[in-house]
TORDO-854976 format. One line per field, with one value per residue (C-alpha): residue in one letter; residue number from 1; x, y, z. Coordinates in nm, 3 decimals. Each point is the difference from the previous one (the first is absolute). Example, Ala and Ser with C-alpha at 12.3 -4.5 7.8 and 13.67 -1.06 7.14 Angstrom:
% TORDO-854976
res <- [A, S]
n <- [1, 2]
px <- [1.230, 0.137]
py <- [-0.450, 0.344]
pz <- [0.780, -0.066]
END
This chain:
% TORDO-854976
res <- [P, D, M, C, Y, E, I, C, Q, S, R, A, G, C, T, S, I, A, Y, P, K, L, V, L, G, L, M, P, S, G, A, K, G, L, M, M, A, V, M, I, A, A, L, M, S, D, L, D, S, I, F, N, S, A, S, T, L, F, T, I, D, I, W, K, R, F, R, K, A, A, S, V, T, E, L, M, I, V, G, R, V, F, I, V, A, M, V, G, V, S, I, A, W, V, P, V, I, K, E, T, Q, G, G, Q, V, F, I, Y, I, Q, E, V, T, N, Y, I, A, P, P, F, A, A, I, F, L, L, A, V, L, V, P, R, V, N, E, T, G, A, F, W, S, L, M, F, A, F, L, T, G, V, V, R, L, F, I, A, F, M, F, Q, G, E, N, I, C, G, V, K, N, T, Y, P, L, P, P, M, I, K, K, F, H, Y, M, Y, F, S, M, F, I, T, G, T, T, A, I, L, A, V, F, I, S, Y, C, T, E, K, P, D, P, K, F, V, S, E, S, F, F, H, S, L, C, G, C, C, F, M, W, E, I, L, H, F, K, G, C, V, I, L, G, G]
n <- [1, 2, 3, 4, 5, 6, 7, 8, 9, 10, 11, 12, 13, 14, 15, 16, 17, 18, 19, 20, 21, 22, 23, 24, 25, 26, 27, 28, 29, 30, 31, 32, 33, 34, 35, 36, 37, 38, 39, 40, 41, 42, 43, 44, 45, 46, 47, 48, 49, 50, 51, 52, 53, 54, 55, 56, 57, 58, 59, 60, 61, 62, 63, 64, 65, 66, 67, 68, 69, 70, 71, 72, 73, 74, 75, 76, 77, 78, 79, 80, 81, 82, 83, 84, 85, 86, 87, 88, 89, 90, 91, 92, 93, 94, 95, 96, 97, 98, 99, 100, 101, 102, 103, 104, 105, 106, 107, 108, 109, 110, 111, 112, 113, 114, 115, 116, 117, 118, 119, 120, 121, 122, 123, 124, 125, 126, 127, 128, 129, 130, 131, 132, 133, 134, 135, 136, 137, 138, 139, 140, 141, 142, 143, 144, 145, 146, 147, 148, 149, 150, 151, 152, 153, 154, 155, 156, 157, 158, 159, 160, 161, 162, 163, 164, 165, 166, 167, 168, 169, 170, 171, 172, 173, 174, 175, 176, 177, 178, 179, 180, 181, 182, 183, 184, 185, 186, 187, 188, 189, 190, 191, 192, 193, 194, 195, 196, 197, 198, 199, 200, 201, 202, 203, 204, 205, 206, 207, 208, 209, 210, 211, 212, 213, 214, 215, 216, 217, 218, 219, 220, 221, 222, 223, 224, 225, 226, 227, 228, 229, 230, 231, 232, 233, 234, 235, 236, 237, 238, 239, 240]
px <- [-6.410, -0.176, 0.296, 0.011, -0.371, 0.046, 0.272, -0.130, -0.345, 0.124, 0.077, 0.216, 0.287, 0.109, 0.302, -0.167, 0.000, 0.353, 0.172, -0.260, 0.026, 0.377, -0.036, -0.258, 0.172, 0.372, 0.045, 0.003, -0.294, 0.142, 0.129, -0.319, -0.216, 0.230, -0.010, -0.378, -0.037, 0.223, -0.190, -0.341, 0.116, 0.131, -0.326, -0.215, 0.214, -0.047, -0.373, -0.050, 0.178, -0.178, -0.350, 0.043, 0.147, -0.280, -0.261, 0.149, 0.011, -0.362, -0.127, 0.185, 0.025, -0.327, -0.256, 0.074, -0.033, -0.367, -0.065, 0.172, -0.168, 0.081, 0.092, 0.308, -0.215, -0.153, 0.341, 0.128, -0.297, 0.036, 0.371, -0.062, -0.274, 0.230, 0.273, -0.249, -0.098, 0.367, 0.059, -0.297, 0.126, 0.350, -0.130, -0.212, 0.307, 0.215, -0.120, 0.089, 0.353, 0.039, -0.085, 0.204, 0.371, 0.028, -0.097, 0.309, -0.116, 0.335, -0.015, -0.366, 0.086, 0.296, -0.209, -0.280, 0.252, 0.191, -0.323, -0.104, 0.282, 0.291, -0.177, -0.020, 0.377, 0.050, -0.218, 0.174, 0.343, -0.120, -0.148, 0.335, 0.228, -0.199, -0.149, -0.205, -0.225, -0.338, -0.311, -0.185, 0.279, 0.036, -0.375, -0.071, 0.314, -0.090, -0.355, 0.133, 0.245, -0.264, -0.252, 0.269, 0.116, -0.353, -0.077, 0.326, -0.077, -0.356, 0.113, 0.273, -0.247, -0.280, 0.220, 0.208, -0.206, 0.020, 0.339, 0.048, 0.316, 0.208, -0.232, 0.093, -0.251, -0.113, -0.250, 0.039, 0.173, 0.034, 0.358, 0.018, -0.059, 0.188, 0.322, -0.014, 0.116, -0.152, 0.343, 0.048, -0.347, 0.109, 0.291, -0.228, -0.272, 0.258, 0.163, -0.335, -0.130, 0.311, -0.010, -0.373, 0.031, 0.279, -0.185, -0.329, 0.183, 0.180, -0.332, -0.173, 0.065, 0.332, -0.026, 0.057, 0.368, -0.091, -0.183, 0.285, 0.310, 0.005, -0.059, 0.238, 0.317, 0.246, -0.156, 0.014, 0.359, 0.093, -0.147, 0.175, 0.329, -0.021, -0.087, 0.306, 0.224, -0.138, 0.029, 0.362, 0.093, -0.165, 0.194, 0.327, -0.066, -0.107, 0.288, 0.242]
py <- [3.443, 0.265, 0.237, -0.053, 0.077, 0.323, 0.119, -0.102, -0.159, -0.343, -0.305, -0.147, 0.248, 0.354, -0.057, 0.177, 0.336, -0.031, 0.207, 0.282, 0.012, 0.040, 0.277, 0.190, -0.053, 0.043, 0.233, 0.380, 0.198, 0.084, -0.349, -0.148, 0.195, -0.086, -0.374, 0.001, 0.181, -0.259, -0.292, 0.142, 0.080, -0.356, -0.142, 0.218, -0.089, -0.372, 0.029, 0.224, -0.239, -0.307, 0.149, 0.153, -0.320, -0.213, 0.245, -0.001, -0.380, -0.028, 0.273, -0.100, -0.378, -0.085, 0.281, 0.081, -0.368, 0.007, 0.360, 0.020, 0.329, 0.171, 0.367, 0.163, 0.169, -0.332, -0.164, 0.290, -0.025, -0.379, 0.038, 0.252, -0.211, -0.302, 0.198, 0.099, -0.367, -0.100, 0.257, -0.139, -0.358, 0.110, 0.175, -0.303, -0.225, 0.200, -0.192, -0.329, 0.123, 0.123, -0.342, -0.216, -0.088, 0.140, 0.345, 0.024, 0.169, -0.050, -0.378, 0.000, 0.192, -0.227, -0.313, 0.111, 0.112, -0.330, -0.194, 0.187, 0.200, -0.246, -0.186, 0.323, 0.043, -0.359, 0.051, 0.328, -0.165, -0.293, 0.237, 0.175, -0.304, -0.286, 0.078, -0.323, 0.116, 0.107, 0.178, -0.322, -0.125, 0.336, 0.037, -0.344, -0.009, 0.340, -0.117, -0.306, 0.212, 0.259, -0.257, -0.184, 0.323, 0.108, -0.341, 0.009, 0.353, -0.094, -0.308, 0.197, 0.266, -0.244, -0.216, 0.282, 0.057, 0.306, 0.164, 0.148, 0.182, -0.214, -0.303, -0.307, -0.083, -0.361, -0.006, -0.327, 0.129, -0.276, -0.136, 0.082, 0.366, 0.015, -0.158, 0.153, 0.362, 0.249, 0.073, -0.372, 0.000, 0.291, -0.207, -0.301, 0.187, 0.179, -0.326, -0.173, 0.285, -0.003, -0.378, 0.001, 0.291, -0.173, -0.334, 0.148, 0.213, -0.302, -0.189, 0.279, 0.206, 0.178, 0.382, 0.192, 0.111, 0.349, 0.065, -0.112, 0.100, 0.356, -0.098, -0.297, 0.046, -0.119, 0.221, 0.304, -0.074, -0.048, 0.338, 0.166, -0.168, 0.115, 0.352, 0.006, -0.115, 0.266, 0.264, -0.100, 0.006, 0.339, 0.142, -0.140, 0.146, 0.340, 0.005, -0.061]
pz <- [6.909, 0.210, -0.029, -0.377, -0.017, 0.198, -0.238, -0.344, 0.060, -0.105, 0.212, -0.275, 0.037, -0.081, -0.222, -0.293, 0.180, 0.144, -0.269, -0.005, 0.381, -0.025, -0.258, 0.204, 0.335, -0.069, -0.297, 0.030, -0.133, -0.345, -0.075, 0.143, -0.244, -0.290, 0.078, 0.042, -0.334, -0.169, 0.156, -0.093, -0.355, -0.045, 0.136, -0.225, -0.302, 0.061, 0.063, -0.302, -0.236, 0.140, -0.011, -0.346, -0.143, 0.146, -0.127, -0.350, -0.012, 0.113, -0.233, -0.317, 0.035, 0.174, -0.025, -0.364, -0.090, 0.106, -0.105, -0.337, -0.091, 0.331, -0.033, 0.148, 0.265, 0.105, 0.025, 0.210, 0.240, 0.028, 0.072, 0.278, 0.156, -0.007, 0.178, 0.273, 0.037, 0.021, 0.273, 0.196, -0.031, 0.103, 0.312, 0.091, -0.037, 0.245, 0.313, -0.171, -0.069, 0.358, 0.144, -0.239, 0.018, 0.351, -0.121, -0.223, -0.318, -0.176, 0.043, -0.111, -0.319, -0.073, 0.054, -0.233, -0.263, 0.013, -0.054, -0.315, -0.165, -0.072, -0.287, -0.199, 0.031, -0.115, -0.309, -0.084, 0.014, -0.210, -0.258, -0.034, 0.021, -0.158, -0.345, 0.001, 0.285, -0.139, 0.124, 0.088, 0.224, 0.171, 0.060, 0.145, 0.212, 0.145, 0.069, 0.182, 0.200, 0.088, 0.123, 0.196, 0.162, 0.091, 0.154, 0.198, 0.119, 0.097, 0.195, 0.178, 0.116, 0.085, 0.226, 0.141, 0.312, 0.223, 0.041, 0.347, 0.102, 0.237, -0.025, -0.205, -0.270, 0.050, -0.286, -0.201, -0.312, -0.266, -0.025, -0.374, 0.091, 0.328, -0.131, -0.349, 0.034, -0.242, -0.152, -0.071, -0.152, -0.221, -0.133, -0.050, -0.188, -0.219, -0.107, -0.048, -0.215, -0.219, -0.050, -0.075, -0.245, -0.193, -0.001, -0.128, -0.257, -0.146, -0.014, -0.193, -0.310, -0.037, 0.003, -0.321, -0.008, -0.120, 0.329, 0.227, -0.196, 0.135, 0.363, 0.023, 0.206, -0.264, -0.266, 0.225, 0.101, -0.365, -0.090, 0.294, -0.091, -0.362, 0.115, 0.228, -0.288, -0.235, 0.271, 0.071, -0.371, -0.041, 0.293, -0.140, -0.347, 0.132, 0.244, -0.280]
END
C-alpha cells in the first residue's frame, strides 16, 4: 500500500496509470507524443460529448419547462453554467473513483454502466421488434430499472469498505451483492425490464399503428426487400 501511494497517491492500486506509464517510459519521443495526442484527443472528445449532452438535456427538458419564455441567450448562459457545475462535480468525484474497485477505473466504469445502461437497450429492441409495446410500458419499466440500478449501485458502494493494495477486504458485504456479479445483474435487469415493459404494454392501450409502422423491424425489412427487388430489376433492364 505504501509503495502504491508513493507512485500514484492511492492505497487501492495503480492499475489505472499502467498504460500511460508504459507509453511514457518505453516509446521513443515521436511515438510517445503521437500516442499522448491520441489519448488526450479521445479523452476530450468523450468529455465534450458528455458535458454538452447533459447540458442540453438540462436546459431544454428541465430549465425550459419552468422558464417557458426563456430567451436563447438565457438558455445559452444556463447551459454553460451547468457545464461548469458538472466539471466541478466530476473533479470532486475523482477521489471516490480512485478508492473504489481497487483503483481500477475500467472496472468502475463497467460496473456503473451495467447498472444503468442495459434497460435502454432492452426497450430499444422491444420498440423495434414488438409493435405492441407502448410508451407507458417503456416509461414505467425504465423507471423501475433505473431505481433498481441506483439502489444496487448505492448498496455496492456503501458496503464496499476500504480497498487497500495487497490487503484482503473483510468488510461485511451483503451476500446478495457479493455473490451477484454486476454482469449477472446486467442480464437480470435487462430481462426484467423487457418482461415488465411487455406486461404493462399489454395491460394498457395499444399504440396507434401509424406511429409504429415506420419504425417496426418487419416494416423496415419489407421496404428494404422491395427496394432490393426494384433495384435488381432496374439493373437487369438497363443491362439488357
